[in-house]
LOFI-212451 format. One record per residue (C-alpha): x, y, z. Coordinates in steps of 0.25 Angstrom, whole numbers. Each point is the difference from the previous one (the first is absolute). Last residue first. Layout:
REC     c1     c2     c3
REC      X      Y      Z
...
//
This chain:
REC     c1     c2     c3
REC   -111    -86    161
REC     11     12      2
REC     -5      5    -14
REC     14      1     -6
REC      2    -16     -6
REC    -13     -1     -1
REC     -1     11    -11
REC     10     -7     -7
REC     -6    -12      0
REC    -12      8     -6
REC      7      6    -12
REC      8    -13     -3
REC    -12    -10      0
REC     -9     11     -8
REC      9      6    -10
REC     11      9      1
REC     -6      8    -13
REC    -14      2      7
REC      6      3     13
REC     10     10     -6
REC    -11      7     -8
REC     -8      1     11
REC     11      8      8
REC      3      9    -13
REC     14      0     -3
REC     10      0     11
REC      5     10     11
REC      0     -3     15
REC      9    -14     -2
REC     -1    -14      5
REC     -7     -2    -13
REC    -14     -7      4
REC      1      4     16
REC      5     15     -2
REC    -12      0    -11
REC    -10     -4      9
REC      4      8     10
REC     -3     11     -8
REC    -12     -4     -7
REC     -8      0     13
REC      3     14      5
REC      0      5    -14
REC    -15     -5     -2
REC     -5      8     12
REC     -4     -7     12
REC    -15      1      6
REC      2    -17      4
REC    -12     -3    -10
REC      6     10    -11
REC     13     -8      1
REC     -6    -14     -1
REC     -8      5    -13
REC     13      7     -6
REC      8    -13      1
REC    -11     -9     -6
REC     -3     10    -12
REC     15      1     -3
REC      2    -14     -1
REC    -13     -2     -9
REC      6     11     -9
REC     14     -5     -1
REC     -4    -13     -3
REC      2    -13     11
REC    -15     -3     -4
REC     -3    -10     13
REC      2     10      9
REC     -2     -7     14
REC     14      0      4
REC      0     15     -2
REC    -10      3      9
REC      6    -10     11
REC     13      8     -2
REC     -5     15      2
REC      0      0     15
REC     13     -7      2
REC      6      9    -10
REC     -5     12      9
REC      5     -7     12
REC     13      0     -6
REC      1     15     -5
REC     -3      4     15
REC     13      9      0
REC      9    -14      0
REC     -4     -1    -15
REC      3     14     -4
REC     13      0      7
REC      4    -13     -7
REC     -3      7    -13
REC      9     12      4
REC     11     -8      3
REC      0     -9    -12
REC     -6    -13      3
REC      7    -14     -4
REC    -11     -9     -6
REC     -3    -14      7
REC      0     -5    -11
REC      8      1    -12
REC      1     13     -9
REC     -4     -3    -16
REC    -11     11     -2
REC      5     10     10
REC     11      2     -7
REC     -8      7    -12
REC      3     14      6
REC     15     -3     -1
REC     -1     -5    -14
REC     -8     11     -4
REC      9     11      6
REC     11     -8     -7
REC     -6      1    -12
REC     -1     15      0
REC    -12      9      2
REC     -8     -7      9
REC    -14      3      6
REC    -10     -2    -11
REC      8    -13     -5
REC     -3     -9     13
REC    -15      0      0
REC     -2     -4    -15
REC     13     -8      1
REC     -6    -10     12
REC     -6    -10    -10
REC     11      1     -9
REC     12      1     12
REC     -8    -14      5
REC     -1     -7    -12
REC     15      3     -4
REC      5     -5     15
REC     -9    -12     -1
REC      7     -4    -13
REC     13      3      4
REC      0     -7     13
REC      1      7     12
REC      9      9      8
REC      8      4    -14
REC     -7     14     -1
REC      6      5     13
REC     13     -3     -8
REC     -1     11     -8
REC      2     10     12
REC     13      7     -8
REC     -6     -2    -12
REC      8     -6    -13
REC     -4    -14      1
REC    -14      4      3
REC     -2      6    -15
REC     -6    -12     -5
REC    -10     -2     12
REC     -3     15      0
REC     -4      0    -16
REC     -8    -12      2
REC     -8      8     11
REC      1     12     -9
REC     -6     -7    -11
REC    -11     -8      5
REC     -5     13      7
REC      0      7    -13
REC      9     13      2
REC     -6     14      2
REC      2      1     14
REC     15     -3     -1
REC      1      8    -12
REC     -6     12      8
REC      9     -3     11
REC     13      0     -8
REC     -4     15     -4
REC     -2      4     13
REC     14     -7      4
REC      7      7    -11
REC     -6     13      5
REC      6     -2     14
REC     13     -5     -5
REC      2     13     -8
REC     11      0    -11
REC      2     15     -4
REC      0      4    -15
REC     12      8     -4
REC     -5     10    -11
REC      0     -1    -15
REC    -12     -6      0
REC     -5    -11    -11
REC    -11      4     -9
REC      9     -2    -12
REC      3    -13      5
REC    -13     -6     -3
REC     -9    -10      7
REC    -16      0     -2
REC     -2    -14     -7
REC     12     -8      7
REC     -4      8     13
REC    -15     -5      0
REC      3    -14     -5
REC      9     -2     13
REC    -11      6      9
REC      0     14      4
REC     -3      7     13
REC      4     14      2
REC     -8      6    -11
REC      1     16      1
REC      3      2    -14
REC      9    -11     -4
REC     14      1      6
REC     16     -2      0
REC     10      3     10
REC     -3    -10     11
REC    -13     -4     -6
REC      4    -12     -7
REC      7     -5     13
REC    -13     -1      7
REC     -8     -7    -10
REC     13     -9     -1
REC      0     -3     14
REC    -15     -2      3
REC      0     -9    -13
REC     13     -8      4
REC     -7     -2     15
REC      8      4     12
REC      3     -9     12
REC     12      8      5
REC      8    -14     -5
REC     -5      5    -13
REC      5     15      3
REC     14     -6      4
REC      0     -7    -13
REC     -2     12     -9
REC     13      5      8
REC     -1     13      8
REC     -1     -5     14
REC     16     -3     -1
REC      4     15     -2
REC     12     -2    -11
REC     -8      6    -11
REC     -2     13      9
REC    -12      8     -3
REC      3     15     -2
REC     -4      8     11
REC    -14      7      1
REC     -3     -4     12
REC    -10    -10     -5
REC     10     -6     -7
REC      5      3    -14
REC     -3     -7    -14
REC      8      5    -12
REC     -6      7    -12
REC     -3     -5    -12
REC     11      1    -13
REC     -7     -3    -13
REC      8     -1    -11
REC     -5     -5    -15
REC     12     -9     -5
REC     11      6     -8
REC      1     -5    -14
REC     15     -5     -4
REC      8      7     -8
REC     11     -5     10
REC      7     12      3
REC    -16      5      3
REC     -2    -12      9
REC     13      3      7
REC     -5     15      3
REC    -12     -3      4
REC      6    -10     10
REC      7     13      6
REC    -12      8      0
REC     -9    -12      7
REC     10     -1     11
REC     -3     15      4
REC    -12     -5      2
REC      2    -13      7
REC     -4      5     13
REC    -14      3     -5
REC     -5    -14      0
REC     -2     -9    -12
REC     -9     -1    -12
REC      8     -3    -12
REC     -9     -1    -13
REC      4     -7    -13
REC      8    -11      4
REC      3     -9    -11
REC      8    -10     10
REC     13      3    -10
REC     -2     14      2
REC     -2      1     16
REC     11    -11      2
REC     10     10     -9
REC     -4     11      7
REC      0     -6     15
REC     13     -7     -3
REC      7     13     -5
REC     -3      9     13
REC      1    -13     10
REC     14     -1     -5
REC      6    -10     -8
REC     11     -9      4
REC     12     -2     -9
REC     11      1     13
REC      3     15     -4
REC    -16      3      1
REC     -9      1    -12
REC     -9     11     -2
REC      7     12      9
REC     -6     14     -2
REC      7     11     -8
REC     -8     10     10
REC    -14      5      1
REC      1     14      5
REC      5      6    -12
REC    -12     -6     -8
REC     -7     10      8
REC    -14     -8      5
REC    -13      4     -4
REC    -15     -7      4
REC    -12      2     -7
REC    -11     -4      8
REC      3    -10     13
REC    -12     -8     -2
REC      1     -4    -14
REC     13      2     -2
REC      7      7    -11
REC     15     -1      3
REC      8     12     -5
REC     15     -2     -3
REC      7     13      0
REC     10      8     -9
REC     15     -1      1
REC     10    -11      2
REC     -7    -12     -6
REC      3    -13      6
REC      9    -10     -4
REC     -3    -12      8
REC     12     -5      7
REC      6    -14     -1
REC     10     -4     11
REC     15     -2     -3
REC      9    -10      5
REC     13      7      6
REC     12     -8     -2
REC      7      9     -8
REC     -4     13     -4
REC     -9      3    -10
REC      6     10    -12
REC     -4    -11    -10
REC    -14      1      4
REC      0     13     -7
REC     -6     12      8
REC    -13      7     -3
REC     -9     -2     10
REC     12     -4      9
REC      1     12      9
REC    -15      2      1
REC      0      5     14
REC     -7     -8      8
REC    -11      6      9
REC      0      2     15
REC    -10     10      3
REC      5     15      3
REC      5      6     13
REC     14      4     -6
REC      8     -9     11
REC    -10    -11     -2
REC      1      0    -16
REC     15      0      2
REC      0    -13      9
REC     -9     -6    -10
REC      9      2    -11
REC     12     -4      9
REC     -7    -12      3
REC     -3     -4    -14
REC     15      2     -4
REC      5    -10     12
REC    -10     -9     -4
REC      5     -1    -15
REC     -4      7    -12
REC     -1    -10    -12
REC    -13      5     -7
REC     -5     -9    -12
REC    -10      7     -7
REC    -16      1     -3
REC     -8      5    -11
REC     10     -1    -12
REC    -10    -10     -6
REC     12    -12      3
REC      1      4     14
REC    -14     -1      2
REC      0    -13     -7
REC     10     -4     10
REC    -10      5     11
REC    -11     -8     -7
REC      8    -13      0
REC      3      2     16
REC    -14      1      4
REC     -3    -13     -9
REC     11     -8      8
REC     -6      5     14
REC    -14     -5     -2
REC      0    -10     10
REC      1     11     10
REC    -13      7     -5
REC     -6    -13      3
REC    -13      0     -7
REC    -14     -5      7
REC     -9    -10     -8
REC    -11      8     -8
REC    -14      7      3
REC      5      4     14
REC     -9     -3     12
REC     -6     11      6
REC    -11     -8      8
REC      6      6     14
REC      4    -13      4
REC      6     -4    -11
REC      8     15     -1
REC      5     -6     14
REC      5    -13     -4
REC      7      7    -11
REC      8      9      9
REC      2    -10     12
REC      5    -12    -11
REC     11     12     -6
REC      2      3     16
REC      4    -15      2
REC      7      1    -12
REC      9      9      5
REC      7     14     -4
REC      8      8     10
REC     16     -5     -5
REC     -6     -3    -14
REC     -4     16     -3
REC     -5     -3    -15
REC    -12     -6      4
REC    -11      8     -6
REC    -11     -9     -1
REC     -8      2    -12
REC    -16     -2      0
REC     -8      4    -11
REC    -13      6     -2
REC    -10     -2    -12
REC     -8      7     -9
REC    -15      2     -1
REC      1     15      3
REC     -6      0     14
REC      6    -12      4
REC     14      5     -4
REC     -5     12      9
REC     -4     -9     12
REC     13     -9     -1
REC      9     13      1
REC     -8      7     11
REC     -1    -12      8
REC     16     -4     -1
REC      3     14      5
REC    -10     -2     11
REC      8    -13      5
REC     12      6     -2
REC     -4     12      9
REC     -5    -12     10
REC     15     -7     -2
REC      0    -12     -5
REC     11     -7      9
REC     14      2     -1
REC     12      1     -9
REC     -8     -6    -12
REC      1     14     -8
REC    -14      3     -6
REC     -3      3    -15
REC    -15      0     -3
REC     -1      2    -15
REC    -12      6    -10
REC     -3     -5    -12
REC    -12      7     -8
REC     -2     -5    -12
REC     -2      8    -16
REC      9     11      7
REC     -6     14      5
//
């Protein structure tokens, strides 16, 4: 292993930060942290038609939200095109590449011949040993790698093992197009070398690229980074996740109300494990993560498991922190306006007070906001159908019976409120639940909420008694 581990995350800015990309970034970030190294960010923006500044911004913001910031400013691959051309020309000078003047018609003919013979299309090397003085007029050349014709290229992969590729199948790939623009293969190798990348961790869909890129590293006499090709993420049905599926961008998971701690914890377990540990803090992951423990098989994305993991982090978050997080994230939540029904200081105070009861039931911030809605609604409350049914079926009479006892409570605390309601229930031969149900309906407009005595305490004497009076029929 090199003295200093340097990993890189290299997304194409053609859309949002895909959830598979987020896991790749997480693995790179953790590996670098585990070994005291650094992770760099390279924006592979050479596809000018599909790349956009908005996508670059979304990628950087997504990484920042997850807490996976790169250790240096991002590098634009497109802006390094002059350096890529310089290396291609150097490879010509070293005899490791050559000018190819094959016309488009010739290339099409090669492709058709390969198709007729039912073999993969492959450049036939017709310009490998010809002198450029033989070039036809008016044809701008490409620069091709002078790949070895026999033997094999071996990729020593930390996840996939030793993978061998017959060189006859790897082709004299194009390094520089006829318009002078570098190809992806050349740009990646030059950038990885110049950035000092020691370890490449990426999806196993790049495994064949790894062989071709190894040839370029070797042609330049450069060290080949240690490679780890991780399995892709599949859906619950076993089908490959589509990058164009709208619900799979990191910002979509933010809008669904997941915490970075929950999402990172779930993602790290997709294809990697540490014994039977399911719940891991970021410190745990940094301490334990190593690519040698990554599975070869594809992992399946399971929303139910993600919710369970996120629910754990919600329940174990400090109340004040979770209240502040909920307010900070409200702009991203579809129901975030619930948290704007009062001034921010009041919202934060009520959320923090109610959080012990709220967070026990919620698995996402969206659910948390929804269950907190009762704190901020204005009187008279709009009632859900089931809540109205409970009140209509004798519930209003129960509230009228309990109200005098609640008005007499001096210490407006959960124990005192519970004692007062329990005393009324027992005196009237009612089970506590038969009293609590209509109280909940009147106080929240719903049939589900945190504990009803917590609701009474958090709302405060004045608001709670007013809501009950609205529904008491008295």
